[in-house]
C-alpha angles and dihedrals in degrees: 000000000000135000131214131240123194124224093257091055092047093051092049091048092050090050094050089041094232094116123074104200118209124195106202097183120109121273094262094057091041092054090048090064137325140174111269112256094024118136115227108233113157108214095246090058095049101089095048095047091050086059097049114090091191091058119102090229093053090050094050093050104033108013129108094254097054119117116264091242115040132167127189119221118198130202128182133092118323099262096048095047092051090048090049093050089052092053091048091046090057085058094048094250115147106234135181128196108226104237108238092002119213091345092061091043092055093041090056086061095257120142127255124209116228096189127084 
């Protein structure tokens, strides 16, 4: 089961560095505009990256240098974010679907990066 996180909560978490933000859209959509600080992890790649201790994502979620409290925000289309939350939940990772995703972020006047 997933929880939701609003844009304001996401912004605060990114500022405090206690949120890891995954963008589970494909590379084309990520490049067209993404939330600064998000990690591009297309949904089909997520399971493999979560099992690879040499991967940046694995290190940020499970490595020794990760914060004591960490939440994972997820953006992408509704189906992908829910699927990603289910994958993370199986591993015991607290995950949140960002309500409205990148559109809500942009509508709140927050910037989108358009570079990879």
